[in-house]
N, C-alpha and C positions, 0 to 999 in steps of 0.2 A: 504494500500500500504506500503510495507516494505521500510526501509531506503535504499536509493540508493546513490552511490558515483558519483559525478560529478567533473569535473575540474573547478577551478575558475581562470580566468585571469583578472587581473586589470592592464590595460595598462597605465603606468605612462607617457609615451611619446606620444603626439598626432601624428596622422598619416594623410596623405592626404586622400581625398575622395576615390580615386581609391584604395589606399592601405587598407583602412578600409573595403571596400566592398569585396576586394579580400581575405583578412584575414578571414572574416566571412564565405565566401563560401569555402575556403580551410579547415576551421575547420569542417564545415558541411559534406564535402566529407569524411574527415578522420574519423569523428565520425560514419558515415554510414558504412564505411569499417571496423570499429572495431579497428582501429589502435590507436585511442585516446578515452578518455572518453567523454560522452556528456559534453558540455561545456557552462558555463555561463561567459560571457565576458562583461567588462565595459571599455569604451574608450572615447577618445576625438578626435577632428579634428583640423588640421592646414595645410593650411590656412582655414578660415571659408569656408564652402562648401554648395552649393545648391545641394540637391539630388532630383532627379525626380523619381516618381514611375515607375515600370517596363513598364507599358503601357501608360504612360503619354506623351502627345505631347510635343516635344521640343519647339514648338511655344508658349507654355504657359509662357516661360521666355524670357526676353530681354537679349540676350547674351552679348550685348555691355555693359549694366549696370552691369552684373555679372563681366565682365573683368575689368571695370573701378574701381570697388570696391575691386579688388584683391581677389575675391572669386574663389574657385574651383567649378567645375560643374561635377557631376557624375550621372549616372543612376543606381538605385538600382536593385537588382534581385527580390525584392518584390514589391507589388503593392502600391496603395495609391497615394497621391499628394505631391507637392513640400514642402520641409523643408529647412530652413536655419540652418545649424548646427554650432552654435557658443554659447559660454557661457552655455554649456549643458553637461549632462552626457548621453551617449548612452549605451544601453544594447543590448546584443544579446544572444539568447539561440539556441543551435544547437545540434542535436542528431539524431540517427537513428529513422525512422518512427515507429519501433516496440517498442521503449522505452515507458514504461507506462505513462510517463508525456506527450508524444507526441501523444498517441493513440487516435483513433476516428477521427473526422473531424477537420477542421480549428477552428471552434467555441469552440470545446471541449478543445483544447490546449489553445486557447485564454483565456478561463475562468480560467483555472488553473494558467496561468502565470499572469493574472490580479489580482488574489487573492494573489499571491506572491508579486507583486508590491505594492499592498495595505498594505501588512504586512510590507514591507520595509519602506514605507512612515510613517506608524504608529510608527515604531522604531525611525524615525526622529522627531516625535512629531506632525505629521499632520494627521488629520482624513480626508481621501479622500473617494471617492465613485467610482463605476464603472457604466458606462452607461448600460442600459438594453440590454438584449440579442437580442431584436428585433429592436434595433436602427440601422438605416442605413443612410449613407450619400447619399443625393439626387443628381440627375444629374445637378440640377441648381446651385450647389455650385461652388465656385471659384477653382483656382489651388492650393490654400493654404491648407496644411494638417490640421492646427490647427483651422480652421474655426468652426468646429463642431465635436463632438465625434461620433465614430461608436460603434458598439456592443462591450461591455466590456472594452472600453477604459476608462482611468482614468480622473475623474473630481474632482475639489475642489471648494467648494462654488458655484457650478453650472457652473464653467468655465473649459474648457478642459485643462488638465495639461500634459497628456502624450498621444502620438500617437504611434501606433505600426502597423507592417505589417508582414505578414507571407508568406513563400514559401515552397511548398512541391514538391520535384522532386528528381529523382535519388536516392530514398531510404532514403532521409533525410528530416528533418523539420528544417527550419531556421526562427526564428522570431527575429526582432530587433525593437527597439523603442527609442524615444527621450524624455528626461526630461529636459526642459529648466531650468537652475538654476537661472539666473538673466538676466537683459538687457531688451531690447525693443522687445516684441513679434511681432511687426508690421514691423520689418526691412526687412522681406522677400518681402513685398509689393513693395519695391523700385525696385526690379529686375523682377517683373512680367510684362508680356506684356499686360498692361491695359492702358486705357485712364486716364488722371489726375483725372477726377471725379470718375471713378470706383476705382482708388487707394484710394482716400479719403474715399469713402464708405466702402471699405474693411478694411482700418485701423481702422475706428470706430467700425466695427463689431468685429475685432480681439481683440481690447481693452476690449470690453464687454464680449466676449465669450471665450477668452483664457487667461491663467495666467502662470507666472513663479513660481518656488518653492519659491523664495524670496517674491513674492506678496502673495502667498497662506499662507505663514507662517509669513508675516509681518516682514521680516528681511531686514537689509541693505545689499547691494550687496557684501560688504566685510566681511560679517559674516563668522566665522569659520565653522558654521553649514552648510554653502553652499559649503565648500571646496570639490573638486572632490573626494579626498580620503575618507573623512568622509561620504559623501553620498553613495559612492560605497560600503563601508563596511556595512552601514545600509541596503542597498538594497540587498546585498548578504545574510545578516542575515535573511531578509524577505523571500527570496527564500528557504533557508535552513529550516526555521521554517514551512512555509506553505506547502512545498512539501516533507517534511521529507528527506532532502538531507544531505549527508556528503560532504561538499565542500572542495576539496583538491586543495590548491594553486599550480599552475603550470606555465609552459611557453609553447610557441609554439614549436612543434617538428621540426626537420630539414626538414621532408617531407612537413609539412604545410608551412614552410618558402619558400621552393622551389616552391610549387604549387601556393602560393599567388603571388610570383614574376612572374610566368607564367600568372596568371589570370590578373594581372595588364597590362601585355604586350598585351595579346590577346583579352582582353575584356574591363576592366574598364577604362583604359587610351586610348582606341582605339576610335577615333572620330566616327567611323561607329557605334559602340555600343551606344554611347550617342545620335546620331542623327537618330536612326532607326525609330522613330515615328514622 
């Protein structure tokens, strides 16, 4: 595969849940239309946000607990289960379905991007692994995304480190995923609609089965090696190396900004979208 040019966006200013999801979709639409390059984006969230998978039941979360903690609540356009986005680096890749890196089926692109993520983590000094291609999350699992890895998701020391989800529609491919940098991976449990005993069991499972980058690398939470800009640069380098990409730093176009503002209004900040399941 020859070297391809992609746009690189590293968002220094955190955005709301609705804004982040709207920006990802606006990028994907523009890339599919050919008005912007395929794009690799790294970003953060403010306030902390609980995101639901596209087809996940709203009843999986306790909305009162979400509000009491000052968290945002948004529904993703991609699948999977609930994530609490806080103290993390989020990535997204978006491009036209015919792009060589997007070609094939969902698992084909997952494998390529997983290899790129592993390359970035290696640059950071972490030897990580990807789950096998036949790995599937069972129906008996909880509403928490980080309980167990699915096919090609990233693990470290046998514990899930990164979760990802992908959407293919309207001629584009959009994949995004979460890398917890530090903090308590069990915080999501506080806002799930579970009994006290079920919450205790899930907390214990998550502590055993999920990890932050700080835990995987045995670093203090304030380590400069966990800084968003440092991790984003390393992960971008991993994509460039693994996928033979020329990453061109850029910004959102005027069209993408207009479309993301529209998507916030008509979809991601619309209670009907969030409550549809």
